[in-house]
Steps between C-alpha positions, in 0.01 A plus 500: 500500500572151631461177304227395740299814425551458128352153516177633649435756225306440175830440320505167683269360234728610219800357683321164521448511124868576438599201713294257289597601146505159329154371611348843448642535148369152415153597626509821298588314183228244570233770526619692195525190282162368615300823469706727274280427199214683677644839400357426153149450644216751478248620756203267559137601540483380861544799736789639292271764343396622846843492662698642206343558157198711604627609843566878509679460835804340336545772238586816693742616773278796581475546883122468483537170315754373755253584775235294319742206469549513878128505578298340222398137449579331166303189392371441854852508648672766707859454385655846451859377480404258222326775305803725555723228352281508186547879489878448502468236227284728288759776532771260381318290241182684403254236375765242405376194689845340494631757748230413753578131452869573555423666835294196603784264406755704694274506807466121479878475475537712815244283678684181402820641652316600818354149526850352478639734767205452736469121474878453517523701820202331665608146412876563518526298179588648160383188315149539638506877445611475137267212412200683651588824321562325167163322506334825612665670202376267224194314630210514249257642758720813500432577132179689569661721763811574297366557147162654581572872527203557731648251746775752576346547844584139590861539390552837667333402827689170488832685483418716801349208694814291448723796590302568817523133599873502428539774760238374747548122508791505744530376855663827604402815310662838533309827490630563151384157379157555653478840330607369159258208532213732589571735208507207257175376653330837445617505138362146461162612635496787250569253219236236574271409788651149523769651727250520788606148593864594572452586872346155558798333328749696710305419817520127421875527450554697819285267710595159358853547366650791694322385821378850584238494780143511368413846633824652376450341156149649485621844613760507223227464237241743637609798289562302178170323563315832527653613170390173340148539641472854361606384153260205522207732577591728207522199268166356613331836445647503149326175407193675362471316168427138421582518129751256361627171632278220627225577750313174556646475852375843615183358650678234705532518878840527668476133605430395142791712376734343757386155393574573136832659603624169642459344154653800320805496729547132420488591130761768564735235639442294185563806282832565673624142486387402152353793305331418174255719304507855638225757451434865580165389650380177656155366573538279809178318591321632807221242523489122492847477655411383851734200482787717377438743786503221759821350362673839469393604848633175643832535318548859612409408859759220502756736343433761769552244779824376342632853454426588862675185622804551277503868588578419861840368391553712190305829530591607146284217366195628685584857398527407131170313505325790674652748253367301204146514644526864608609613153190334355250640752445834317399314181273235652188717456442556870468855370323461162716529188387417149699180452537186709828379345787667317862415422614837633372411846792255526774751420626528860347186659719283277806623695429331837357200314817426301728597787324233708510248215872545435584499871312172542680351197842594636422362844370175351805461277732569792316243710538239226869581463573471871297186570539302179769632264767631737619155612539401135654822368682647800846402375435675171502877435170469313313465831517872579369602158217248478223703666561830316543303176165321528335820621643686200360241259155532661508880478623486139212267409243737653657806339502333159141387535375838624697704246350302210148557631576869556633539147188333360257720696695825469411581138129471577534847656650673193174688432135506598374287211752221570417509870125473460511245217699274729286573807179433307633149435579447870177638653249559215212493750596833663305797360778748581743299286266516200448873557876562501548283191230699320664827612829378354348422161308828500822696564647321196213625285317163486166627631290227338704230670489686833120528485470131414712407802285712733175355363632146539613579856155634586358168388758259638674641810212581737614856587372677810300821471804732502677308225180468298453875508862554390460253214174648373644850519807397299285339230294820467809723488690285250202448270440875500862560398496253210 
């Protein structure tokens, strides 16, 4: 077999990892140091009971059970590969929650490495690739995805999405690369429905960056697009329950949802740049925000125009901006889901965002060096190290800031009671938060306190009819058990 053929096989990815040992080892240590404590955490009473604790699908390798894993929906999601990963975990760890957390951490480590490899190859700059991957690895918005066991589907699909893009985002793809990319894409679809957006991302790259003719770029994505459409239909049919989450937006029109989305996307930018108090649930206002909508719409319109103009000279800029938006489209409630905002929705979108940010910083620093500092420093050796030095200080500042915030938020997820105590301080007005807090106290044997929380929530949180019924039913059940 020739060297050329070897480079087109799946081992190409492993070869790329071997060639970047130092940055990859540093990323691995960063993830393990930042999230390693999570192996001491417990399950939380937020989907974990349905995915793992009370899920018979993850407790048997019987052929009939495997067939059910491949065909059944779990908590309104068709994600058989994710459920299968829980089956593997259960075989290894039983009901020790630390083992499930360890798998999540290792998947996040793999994803951080894939981010480094992908961004480095696209930008042809290891500084940008490592900085983007390092921030991706430790940013506080990643805590929910990494340490919430039920968010395994985001980690697993993220790994296959990044692997598929690593094979597909090339100006010239071989048959073997196309095949490997497609297989990774299928595995991503079977892990989480978010992967439906991959064909659109690859189309944008082919058309804008690789300069493939429009019709040819469309033809390349017909089969992947059909697979994505099939998975999307299955997922939509699975959304048969409205329990849990926040549902105030369910009665809004698509135009109203899009209007609110412009404000939420602006908040996402703020969360990425300067994250402060994180929460498992948010309660973004959906009324009385007309001025915010107008301002956000105007800002996004100006940004779109600027990206299109810059994209004519540097197509990767336009591609990165489009990728950021495309990765958010499945979670913008164009197809109703029970939350408007979540940290986990930013798990992959933060990659193009920070890649753009760091690329812009490097270009600006280089421009300043050439036009202002070079005449002053050109005789001195320090001139060549000035830009990477300043860039390194900036990245170090961000990493320090983000790691401290991550460390502070991480322990909130150690168990259900800690999670919902904290969340009830962030968004006490949400009925579902009070219900989960009461469930946590009830599981600890504090039924009187749990009943008091539910009664206070009935009085103070203005629950809808579904939540009111749940609350009244819990009061009756718990009082009967006293």
